[in-house]
Wavefront OBJ file of the C-alpha trace (Angstrom):
o trace
v 112.759 172.860 109.033
v 113.252 171.806 105.967
v 110.902 169.310 104.467
v 112.292 166.401 102.468
v 110.746 164.379 99.886
v 112.662 161.268 99.202
v 111.869 159.692 95.466
v 111.794 156.054 95.092
v 112.676 154.275 91.996
v 110.478 151.733 91.049
v 112.389 148.323 92.021
v 113.996 146.407 89.116
v 113.970 143.022 91.585
v 110.759 141.021 90.686
v 109.298 137.991 92.754
v 109.697 134.545 91.349
v 105.563 134.163 91.358
v 105.488 137.368 88.545
v 108.179 135.468 86.549
v 106.487 132.366 86.173
v 104.160 131.849 83.302
v 100.663 130.960 83.890
v 101.445 126.976 83.392
v 104.197 127.185 86.051
v 101.448 128.703 88.439
v 99.003 126.277 87.689
v 101.518 123.566 87.930
v 102.741 125.001 91.397
v 98.954 125.217 93.033
v 98.582 121.547 91.513
v 101.406 120.364 93.320
v 100.669 122.074 96.419
v 97.005 120.922 96.128
v 98.277 117.421 95.938
v 100.765 117.584 98.534
v 97.907 118.569 101.067
v 95.604 115.816 99.531
v 98.722 113.140 100.193
v 98.801 114.770 103.880
v 95.467 114.425 104.840
v 95.321 110.948 103.287
v 97.642 109.821 105.992
v 95.807 111.500 108.988
v 93.300 110.258 111.163
v 89.749 109.820 110.103
v 86.777 109.200 111.749
v 83.857 107.796 110.541
v 80.936 105.874 112.121
v 81.144 101.992 112.774
v 79.791 99.273 110.536
v 80.991 95.947 110.184
v 81.386 96.180 106.740
v 83.796 98.877 106.746
v 85.803 97.490 109.668
v 85.956 94.656 107.723
v 87.608 96.636 104.957
v 89.956 97.889 106.889
v 91.231 95.300 108.434
v 91.337 93.096 105.418
v 93.308 96.130 103.570
v 95.985 95.742 106.481
v 95.254 99.803 107.425
v 95.014 100.721 111.092
v 91.597 101.126 112.281
v 90.479 101.522 115.960
v 86.865 101.331 117.511
v 86.052 103.335 119.821
v 83.422 102.296 122.464
v 81.283 105.627 122.712
v 78.050 106.753 124.972
v 76.305 109.672 124.578
v 75.727 109.633 128.409
v 79.445 109.281 129.027
v 81.932 112.072 129.835
v 84.895 109.915 129.797
v 83.993 109.118 125.881
v 83.157 112.712 124.887
v 86.377 113.558 126.634
v 88.429 110.989 124.313
v 86.150 112.079 121.107
v 87.442 115.919 122.324
v 91.222 114.793 122.206
v 90.528 112.298 118.819
v 88.916 115.400 116.821
v 91.982 117.283 117.355
v 94.124 114.309 115.598
v 91.911 114.383 112.486
v 94.203 116.060 109.356
v 97.395 115.422 111.466
v 99.513 113.914 109.344
v 101.263 112.099 112.471
v 98.386 110.083 113.452
v 97.455 107.532 110.460
v 94.526 105.593 110.292
v 90.834 105.166 110.778
v 88.764 105.864 113.687
v 85.363 103.876 113.690
v 82.947 105.470 116.504
v 80.771 102.104 117.849
v 77.513 103.077 119.562
v 78.163 101.437 123.104
v 74.430 101.260 123.977
v 73.191 99.605 120.459
v 76.110 97.247 119.619
v 75.768 94.768 122.165
v 76.651 91.752 120.005
v 80.011 93.257 118.764
v 80.949 94.077 122.146
v 79.986 90.431 123.623
v 82.324 89.212 120.660
v 85.372 91.588 121.651
v 84.908 91.440 125.474
v 83.956 94.960 125.560
v 83.113 95.747 129.431
v 83.354 99.062 129.583
v 82.117 102.454 127.620
v 85.413 104.480 126.469
v 86.983 101.231 125.194
v 89.724 102.301 122.197
v 90.735 98.978 120.759
v 93.715 99.340 118.148
v 93.853 97.296 115.072
v 96.543 96.889 112.379
v 95.426 94.720 109.755
v 92.890 91.608 111.943
v 95.745 91.503 114.554
v 94.642 93.829 118.056
v 98.056 95.926 118.748
v 96.506 97.888 121.898
v 93.372 98.178 124.023
v 92.899 101.269 126.708
v 89.730 101.899 128.470
v 88.887 105.317 130.185
v 92.022 107.008 128.565
v 91.805 110.811 128.618
v 95.012 111.689 128.099
v 95.999 112.917 124.853
v 99.705 111.725 124.382
v 98.317 107.838 125.141
v 95.638 108.190 122.783
v 98.415 109.646 120.086
v 100.670 106.481 121.043
v 97.686 104.102 121.196
v 97.724 105.265 117.346
v 101.458 106.138 116.259
v 103.129 102.762 118.109
v 101.614 100.647 116.513
v 104.287 97.638 114.750
l 1 2 3 4 5 6 7 8 9 10 11 12 13 14 15 16 17 18 19 20 21 22 23 24 25 26 27 28 29 30 31 32 33 34 35 36 37 38 39 40 41 42 43 44 45 46 47 48 49 50 51 52 53 54 55 56 57 58 59 60 61 62 63 64 65 66 67 68 69 70 71 72 73 74 75 76 77 78 79 80 81 82 83 84 85 86 87 88 89 90 91 92 93 94 95 96 97 98 99 100 101 102 103 104 105 106 107 108 109 110 111 112 113 114 115 116 117 118 119 120 121 122 123 124 125 126 127 128 129 130 131 132 133 134 135 136 137 138 139 140 141 142 143 144 145 146 147 148
């Protein structure tokens, strides 16, 4: 049997990247970075509850939700697991403030919260949705995405 050696010629095709000037490369990278930041800015964020932060979000007209969470509550932990999958998802807008169910008694009284694992969603200062004990990801997602 004869051995064949294939001689390959250098490619005359160049990739788009190799024809870009350094300034074009930098501009492209900045556009990509800005796009990522813009998507994340629309995605759900989670933070600890504070009266000041809630007031700020309501006043700005943003979507903000309160999750009344107890460390001893298995339903709360299941909800938390679902909420964490919504973080950085551009289809789930707003801010989720995690409220300590055991220590925020006055807030519970004001909002008529009778159970841990309660989720209250606001658009501005108007309550849009209230769920108690819900752990289904689709239902929880709709609580954020079906807001007027």
